[in-house]
KELUM-487279 format. One line per 10 residues: their letters; for each residue y, z, x of N, C-alpha, C. Coordinates in steps of 0.1 Angstrom, whole numbers, plus 5000, padded with zeros to 4 digits. Layout:
<pts>
A	Y Z X Y Z X Y Z X; ...
</pts>
This chain:
<pts>
XXXXXXXXXX	6761 9240 2469 6775 9238 2466 6783 9233 2478; 6781 9240 2489 6787 9236 2501 6784 9222 2505; 6771 9218 2504 6767 9205 2507 6773 9195 2498; 6775 9198 2485 6782 9189 2476 6796 9186 2480; 6803 9197 2484 6817 9196 2488 6819 9187 2501; 6809 9189 2510 6809 9181 2522 6808 9166 2519; 6799 9163 2509 6797 9149 2505 6809 9143 2499; 6816 9152 2491 6828 9147 2485 6839 9144 2495; 6840 9153 2505 6850 9152 2515 6848 9139 2524; 6835 9137 2527 6831 9126 2535 6834 9113 2528
XXXXXXXXXX	6831 9113 2515 6833 9101 2506 6848 9098 2506; 6856 9108 2504 6871 9106 2503 6876 9101 2516; 6872 9106 2527 6876 9102 2540 6872 9087 2543; 6860 9084 2538 6855 9070 2540 6864 9060 2533; 6868 9064 2520 6876 9056 2512 6890 9054 2518; 6895 9065 2524 6908 9064 2530 6908 9055 2542; 6898 9056 2551 6896 9048 2563 6895 9033 2559; 6889 9030 2548 6888 9016 2543 6901 9011 2537; 6908 9019 2530 6920 9015 2523 6932 9014 2532; 6934 9023 2542 6946 9024 2550 6949 9011 2557
XXXXXXXXXX	6939 9004 2564 6943 8992 2570 6947 8981 2560; 6941 8981 2548 6945 8971 2538 6959 8973 2533; 6962 8986 2530 6975 8989 2525 6986 8988 2535; 6983 8991 2547 6994 8990 2557 6997 8975 2561; 6987 8967 2559 6990 8953 2562 6997 8946 2551; 6991 8947 2539 6998 8943 2527 7003 8929 2527; 6995 8919 2531 7000 8905 2530 7001 8901 2516; 7010 8891 2514 7012 8886 2500 7001 8877 2496; 6998 8877 2483 6987 8869 2477 6992 8855 2475; 6984 8845 2475 6988 8831 2472 6992 8830 2457
XXXXXXXXXX	7003 8823 2454 7007 8821 2441 6998 8810 2434; 7001 8808 2422 6993 8798 2414 6995 8784 2420; 7007 8781 2426 7009 8768 2432 7002 8766 2446; 6999 8778 2453 6992 8778 2465 7000 8772 2477; 7004 8760 2475 7010 8752 2486 7024 8758 2491; 7031 8764 2482 7044 8771 2485 7044 8784 2478; 7047 8794 2486 7047 8808 2482 7060 8815 2486; 7071 8813 2478 7084 8817 2481 7087 8832 2477; 7081 8841 2484 7083 8855 2480 7097 8860 2484; 7104 8853 2493 7117 8857 2497 7128 8851 2488
XXXXXXXXXX	7123 8842 2479 7132 8836 2469 7144 8829 2475; 7141 8820 2485 7151 8813 2492 7151 8798 2490; 7140 8793 2484 7138 8779 2483 7141 8774 2469; 7147 8762 2467 7150 8756 2454 7138 8751 2448; 7139 8749 2434 7127 8744 2427 7124 8729 2432; 7134 8722 2436 7132 8708 2440 7124 8708 2453; 7127 8717 2462 7120 8718 2475 7105 8722 2472; 7103 8732 2464 7090 8737 2461 7081 8725 2454; 7087 8718 2445 7080 8707 2438 7077 8696 2448; 7086 8694 2458 7083 8683 2468 7072 8687 2477
XXXXXXXXXX	7071 8700 2481 7061 8705 2490 7047 8704 2483; 7047 8707 2470 7034 8707 2462 7030 8693 2461; 7039 8684 2457 7035 8670 2454 7030 8663 2467; 7036 8665 2478 7032 8659 2491 7018 8664 2495; 7017 8678 2494 7004 8684 2497 6992 8679 2489; 6995 8677 2476 6984 8672 2467 6979 8658 2472; 6989 8650 2476 6985 8637 2481 6978 8638 2494; 6983 8646 2503 6976 8648 2516 6962 8653 2515; 6960 8663 2506 6947 8670 2505 6937 8660 2498; 6942 8652 2489 6932 8643 2482 6927 8632 2492
XXXXXXXXXX	6934 8629 2502 6930 8619 2512 6924 8624 2525; 6928 8637 2528 6923 8642 2541 6917 8656 2541; 6919 8663 2530 6915 8677 2528 6923 8686 2538; 6934 8681 2543 6943 8690 2551 6953 8695 2542; 6959 8707 2546 6969 8713 2538 6980 8719 2547; 6992 8718 2543 7004 8725 2550 7010 8734 2540; 7007 8747 2542 7012 8758 2532 7024 8764 2538; 7034 8766 2529 7046 8773 2532 7047 8787 2525; 7050 8797 2533 7051 8811 2528 7064 8817 2533; 7072 8822 2525 7084 8830 2529 7082 8844 2524
XXXXXXXXXX	7085 8854 2532 7084 8868 2528 7098 8875 2531; 7100 8885 2524 7113 8893 2526 7112 8900 2540; 7100 8906 2543 7098 8913 2556 7084 8913 2559; 7080 8917 2571 7066 8917 2576 7059 8931 2574; 7067 8940 2569 7060 8954 2567 7056 8960 2580; 7065 8960 2590 7062 8966 2603 7051 8960 2610; 7047 8948 2607 7037 8941 2615 7044 8929 2622; 7038 8925 2634 7044 8914 2641 7040 8901 2634; 7048 8891 2635 7046 8879 2628 7033 8871 2631; 7028 8873 2644 7016 8866 2648 7004 8872 2640
XXXXXXXXXX	7003 8885 2639 6992 8891 2632 6993 8888 2617; 7005 8888 2612 7007 8886 2598 7002 8871 2594; 7007 8862 2603 7003 8848 2600 6988 8845 2602; 6982 8851 2612 6968 8849 2613 6960 8854 2601; 6963 8866 2597 6956 8872 2585 6959 8864 2572; 6971 8859 2571 6975 8851 2560 6967 8838 2560; 6966 8832 2571 6959 8819 2573 6945 8820 2569; 6938 8831 2573 6924 8833 2570 6922 8837 2556; 6931 8845 2550 6929 8850 2536 6931 8838 2527; 6941 8830 2529 6944 8819 2520 6933 8808 2522
XXXXXXXXXX	6927 8807 2533 6917 8796 2536 6923 8782 2536; 6934 8781 2544 6942 8769 2544 6934 8757 2551; 6933 8746 2544 6926 8734 2549 6912 8735 2546; 6905 8724 2550 6890 8723 2547 6883 8733 2556; 6873 8740 2550 6865 8751 2557 6858 8745 2570; 6853 8734 2569 6845 8728 2580 6854 8721 2590; 6864 8714 2585 6874 8707 2594 6884 8716 2600; 6887 8728 2594 6897 8737 2598 6910 8730 2602; 6914 8722 2592 6926 8713 2594 6938 8717 2586; 6940 8731 2585 6952 8736 2578 6963 8739 2587
XXXXXXXXXX	6975 8741 2581 6987 8745 2589 6995 8754 2580; 7000 8765 2586 7008 8775 2578 7022 8776 2585; 7032 8775 2576 7046 8778 2580 7050 8791 2574; 7052 8801 2582 7056 8814 2577 7070 8818 2581; 7078 8821 2571 7092 8825 2574 7094 8840 2570; 7099 8849 2579 7102 8862 2576 7117 8864 2576; 7122 8867 2564 7137 8866 2563 7144 8878 2570; 7139 8890 2568 7146 8901 2574 7145 8901 2589; 7134 8897 2594 7132 8897 2609 7138 8884 2615; 7142 8874 2606 7147 8861 2610 7138 8855 2621
XXXXXXXXXX	7125 8854 2617 7115 8847 2625 7107 8837 2617; 7102 8827 2624 7094 8817 2617 7082 8814 2626; 7070 8813 2620 7058 8812 2627 7050 8800 2622; 7045 8791 2631 7036 8780 2626 7022 8783 2632; 7013 8784 2622 6999 8787 2626 6991 8774 2623; 6983 8770 2633 6976 8757 2633 6961 8760 2633; 6953 8753 2625 6939 8754 2625 6933 8746 2637; 6921 8750 2641 6915 8743 2653 6914 8728 2651; 6912 8724 2639 6910 8710 2637 6923 8701 2639; 6934 8708 2639 6947 8701 2642 6953 8704 2655
XXXXXXXXXX	6946 8713 2663 6952 8717 2675 6954 8706 2685; 6945 8695 2684 6946 8684 2694 6959 8676 2692; 6964 8675 2680 6976 8667 2677 6988 8676 2676; 6986 8689 2675 6997 8699 2673 6995 8711 2682; 6995 8709 2695 6994 8721 2704 7006 8730 2703; 7005 8742 2709 7016 8751 2707 7030 8746 2712; 7030 8739 2723 7042 8734 2729 7049 8724 2719; 7041 8716 2712 7046 8706 2703 7051 8712 2690; 7044 8722 2685 7049 8729 2673 7062 8737 2676; 7062 8742 2688 7075 8749 2692 7087 8740 2693
XXXXXXXXXX	7084 8728 2698 7095 8718 2699 7099 8713 2686; 7090 8712 2677 7094 8707 2663 7102 8718 2656; 7099 8730 2658 7107 8741 2653 7121 8741 2659; 7122 8739 2672 7135 8739 2678 7144 8728 2674; 7138 8716 2672 7146 8704 2669 7148 8702 2654; 7138 8705 2645 7139 8702 2631 7141 8713 2622; 7139 8726 2626 7139 8737 2617 7150 8747 2620; 7150 8752 2633 7159 8762 2637 7174 8759 2635; 7179 8747 2638 7193 8744 2636 7198 8746 2621; 7189 8744 2612 7192 8747 2598 7192 8762 2594
XXXXXXXXXX	7181 8768 2599 7179 8783 2596 7190 8791 2602; 7196 8787 2613 7207 8795 2619 7219 8795 2610; 7220 8785 2601 7231 8785 2592 7227 8789 2578; 7215 8795 2577 7209 8800 2564 7207 8788 2554; 7205 8776 2559 7202 8765 2551 7186 8764 2550; 7181 8772 2542 7166 8774 2541 7159 8761 2536; 7165 8755 2525 7158 8743 2520 7157 8732 2530; 7168 8729 2537 7167 8718 2546 7159 8721 2558; 7159 8734 2563 7151 8738 2574 7136 8737 2572; 7132 8743 2561 7118 8743 2557 7113 8729 2554
XXXXXXXXXX	7121 8721 2546 7117 8708 2542 7116 8699 2555; 7126 8700 2563 7126 8691 2575 7114 8694 2584; 7111 8707 2586 7099 8710 2594 7086 8706 2588; 7086 8709 2575 7074 8705 2567 7071 8690 2568; 7082 8682 2567 7080 8667 2568 7076 8663 2582; 7081 8670 2592 7077 8667 2606 7062 8668 2608; 7056 8680 2603 7042 8682 2605 7034 8673 2596; 7039 8670 2584 7032 8661 2575 7031 8647 2581; 7041 8642 2586 7041 8629 2592 7031 8628 2604; 7031 8638 2612 7021 8638 2623 7007 8638 2618
XXXXXXXXXX	7004 8647 2608 6990 8648 2603 6986 8635 2596; 6995 8629 2588 6992 8617 2580 6990 8605 2589; 6997 8605 2601 6995 8594 2610 6981 8596 2617; 6977 8608 2620 6964 8611 2626 6953 8606 2617; 6954 8608 2604 6944 8604 2594 6946 8589 2589; 6958 8583 2593 6961 8570 2589 6962 8568 2574; 6970 8578 2568 6972 8577 2554 6987 8578 2551; 6991 8574 2539 7004 8576 2534 7005 8586 2523; 7014 8596 2525 7015 8606 2515 7029 8607 2508; 7038 8598 2511 7051 8598 2505 7060 8608 2510
XXXXXXXXXX	7059 8613 2522 7068 8623 2528 7081 8616 2532; 7092 8623 2531 7105 8617 2536 7105 8616 2551; 7113 8607 2556 7115 8606 2570 7122 8619 2575; 7119 8623 2587 7125 8635 2593 7138 8632 2599; 7148 8641 2596 7161 8639 2602 7161 8646 2616; 7164 8638 2626 7165 8644 2640 7178 8652 2641; 7177 8665 2639 7189 8673 2639 7195 8675 2653; 7186 8674 2663 7191 8676 2677 7201 8664 2681; 7197 8652 2677 7206 8641 2680 7218 8640 2670; 7215 8641 2657 7226 8640 2647 7237 8650 2649
XXXXXXXXXX	7233 8662 2653 7243 8672 2655 7253 8668 2666; 7247 8663 2677 7256 8659 2689 7264 8646 2686; 7257 8637 2679 7264 8624 2676 7276 8626 2666; 7275 8636 2658 7285 8639 2648 7295 8649 2653; 7292 8654 2665 7300 8665 2671 7314 8660 2676; 7325 8667 2674 7338 8663 2679 7339 8664 2694; 7329 8670 2701 7330 8672 2715 7324 8659 2722; 7318 8650 2715 7312 8638 2721 7322 8630 2729; 7334 8627 2724 7344 8620 2732 7347 8627 2745; 7347 8640 2745 7350 8648 2757 7339 8646 2767
XXXXXXXXXX	7327 8645 2762 7315 8643 2771 7316 8629 2777; 7320 8619 2769 7322 8606 2775 7332 8606 2786; 7344 8613 2784 7354 8613 2793 7351 8622 2805; 7345 8633 2802 7342 8643 2813 7331 8639 2822; 7321 8631 2818 7310 8627 2827 7315 8619 2839; 7323 8608 2838 7327 8602 2850 7337 8610 2858; 7345 8619 2852 7354 8627 2859 7347 8637 2868; 7336 8643 2862 7328 8653 2869 7321 8646 2881; 7316 8633 2879 7310 8626 2889 7320 8623 2900; 7332 8619 2897 7342 8616 2907 7345 8629 2915
XXXXXXXXXX	7346 8640 2909 7349 8653 2916 7338 8656 2926; 7326 8654 2921 7314 8657 2930 7314 8647 2942; 7317 8634 2938 7317 8624 2949 7327 8627 2960; 7339 8632 2956 7349 8635 2966 7345 8646 2975; 7337 8656 2969 7332 8667 2977 7321 8662 2987; 7315 8651 2984 7304 8646 2992 7308 8636 3003; 7320 8630 3001 7324 8618 3010 7324 8621 3025; 7327 8634 3028 7328 8637 3043 7314 8641 3049; 7304 8641 3041 7291 8644 3047 7285 8632 3054; 7274 8634 3062 7267 8624 3069 7260 8615 3058
XXXXXXXXXX	7257 8603 3062 7251 8593 3052 7238 8599 3046; 7229 8604 3054 7217 8609 3048 7219 8621 3039; 7229 8629 3043 7232 8641 3034 7238 8636 3021; 7246 8626 3021 7252 8620 3009 7241 8615 3000; 7232 8608 3005 7221 8602 2997 7213 8613 2991; 7209 8623 2999 7201 8634 2994 7208 8642 2983; 7220 8647 2985 7227 8655 2976 7231 8647 2963; 7234 8634 2965 7237 8625 2954 7225 8623 2945; 7213 8621 2951 7201 8620 2943 7198 8632 2935; 7199 8644 2942 7197 8656 2935 7206 8658 2923
XXXXXXXXXX	7219 8655 2925 7229 8656 2915 7226 8647 2903; 7222 8635 2906 7219 8625 2895 7207 8629 2887; 7196 8634 2895 7184 8638 2888 7187 8650 2879; 7194 8660 2883 7197 8672 2875 7205 8668 2863; 7216 8660 2865 7224 8656 2853 7217 8647 2843; 7208 8639 2848 7199 8630 2840 7190 8639 2831; 7184 8649 2837 7175 8658 2830 7183 8665 2819; 7195 8669 2822 7204 8676 2811 7207 8666 2800; 7209 8653 2803 7212 8643 2793 7200 8641 2784; 7188 8641 2791 7176 8638 2783 7174 8650 2773
XXXXXXXXXX	7177 8662 2777 7175 8674 2769 7186 8674 2757; 7198 8669 2760 7208 8668 2750 7206 8657 2740; 7203 8645 2745 7202 8633 2737 7188 8627 2738; 7183 8623 2726 7169 8617 2725 7170 8602 2725; 7182 8596 2723 7184 8582 2723 7185 8576 2737; 7177 8566 2740 7177 8560 2754 7191 8554 2757; 7197 8548 2746 7210 8541 2749 7221 8551 2753; 7221 8563 2747 7231 8573 2751 7228 8578 2765; 7215 8581 2768 7212 8586 2781 7216 8575 2792; 7213 8562 2789 7217 8552 2798 7232 8551 2801
XXXXXXXXXX	7240 8552 2790 7254 8551 2791 7260 8562 2799; 7256 8574 2796 7261 8586 2803 7256 8585 2818; 7244 8580 2821 7240 8579 2835 7248 8569 2842; 7251 8558 2836 7260 8548 2843 7274 8554 2846; 7280 8560 2836 7293 8567 2838 7292 8577 2849; 7282 8584 2849 7280 8595 2859 7279 8589 2873; 7271 8578 2875 7269 8572 2888 7282 8565 2892; 7289 8558 2883 7302 8552 2886 7312 8562 2891; 7313 8573 2884 7322 8584 2888 7319 8589 2902; 7306 8592 2904 7302 8597 2917 7305 8587 2928
XXXXXXXXXX	7302 8574 2926 7305 8564 2936 7320 8562 2939; 7328 8563 2928 7342 8561 2930 7348 8573 2938; 7342 8585 2936 7347 8597 2943 7344 8596 2958; 7332 8591 2961 7328 8590 2975 7335 8578 2982; 7339 8568 2974 7346 8557 2980 7361 8558 2981; 7366 8568 2975 7381 8570 2976 7385 8573 2990; 7397 8569 2994 7402 8571 3007 7405 8586 3009; 7404 8591 3021 7406 8605 3024 7420 8609 3024; 7430 8600 3028 7443 8605 3028 7452 8595 3021; 7454 8583 3027 7463 8573 3022 7477 8574 3028
XXXXXXXXXX	7486 8565 3023 7499 8565 3029 7507 8577 3027; 7504 8585 3016 7513 8596 3013 7511 8608 3021; 7501 8609 3030 7499 8621 3038 7488 8619 3048; 7486 8628 3058 7477 8626 3068 7462 8628 3064; 7453 8620 3069 7439 8622 3065 7433 8634 3071; 7422 8639 3066 7415 8651 3071 7405 8647 3081; 7406 8654 3092 7396 8652 3103 7385 8662 3102; 7373 8657 3096 7362 8666 3093 7355 8671 3106; 7357 8664 3117 7351 8669 3129 7358 8681 3136; 7371 8680 3134 7379 8691 3140 7384 8701 3130
XXXXXXXXXX	7380 8699 3117 7383 8708 3106 7398 8710 3105; 7406 8699 3105 7420 8700 3104 7426 8687 3099; 7439 8687 3095 7445 8675 3091 7452 8668 3103; 7449 8655 3105 7454 8648 3117 7469 8644 3114; 7479 8651 3119 7493 8648 3116 7498 8635 3123; 7490 8631 3133 7495 8619 3141 7489 8606 3136; 7481 8607 3126 7474 8594 3121 7477 8593 3106; 7485 8583 3102 7488 8580 3088 7482 8567 3084; 7472 8562 3090 7466 8549 3087 7457 8550 3075; 7454 8561 3070 7445 8562 3059 7431 8566 3063
XXXXXXXXXX	7423 8571 3054 7409 8575 3057 7399 8564 3056; 7387 8567 3060 7376 8558 3059 7369 8559 3045; 7362 8548 3041 7355 8549 3028 7341 8553 3031; 7335 8560 3021 7321 8565 3022 7312 8557 3014; 7299 8557 3017 7289 8550 3009 7284 8558 2997; 7277 8552 2988 7272 8559 2976 7257 8559 2975; 7251 8567 2966 7237 8567 2964 7233 8569 2949; 7222 8566 2946 7218 8567 2932 7211 8581 2928; 6953 8807 2634 6946 8814 2630 6936 8807 2628; 6947 8802 2633 6939 8791 2635 6937 8789 2650
XXXXXXXX	6938 8776 2654 6936 8773 2667 6948 8777 2676; 6960 8777 2671 6971 8781 2679 6983 8782 2670; 6995 8784 2676 7007 8785 2668 7019 8788 2678; 7031 8788 2672 7043 8791 2679 7052 8798 2670; 7060 8807 2676 7070 8816 2669 7083 8813 2674; 7093 8813 2666 7107 8812 2669 7116 8821 2662; 7126 8826 2668 7136 8834 2661 7148 8825 2657; 7156 8829 2647 7167 8820 2643 7179 8829 2639
</pts>
């Protein structure tokens, strides 16, 4: 009798040890549509139909798949673990090519994860998937615009994959939210006005330095501001315009006279204003679960 009870206890414990990991993870099952699984109920029927239609075309030509999953919460699991398990359970992409991609959005945690199969890691490394999220998805999700955010990101990945396989799948062109937001922003005129003014102010600060110091500091300033412009604007024309305005402002600041007729010039060698000399200052010169993935919060 005692032996029988021990067997029952051991059997029950074994069942518990097997079931607990499964129950605690509790990932969502794929829906009948497979390509889009909107468990958070945030996507429109039009967006879901679009994702399914484009995926069917992509899969028929490449056997690659881009699956979208939204969940209300992650059930106390981190999004990386959840996405990896989801990717493997769903079997996204071709088994041999491992060319699937998962877009997972967790509503309560306000996080989004892109999981990439090894077969796509060459064209979609972690840094690139992260940049796509930052530019094409996050700006929409921050405003709770789920449809546009998911669709825009989905299109970005679809376009890259379809170009790699040299196929056409009928995906919409991606809207560059990083540029469009700034181009339509009311602060853009202030940036146009402020760029040469800032350059002029910096130039005036530099005009009393030695020539070599002017060149060095001016070059550092131009490099830093150009990098900022590249990060803000993706269009070469805008970057060029702002760079020209910046350099003109800097040059005009360094070329401006130190004093003029209205007051005495500053003597930088004696660190004082020269009250006996009203002839004006001198001008200065100028210078010029797969294979990988990325997670973002919104």
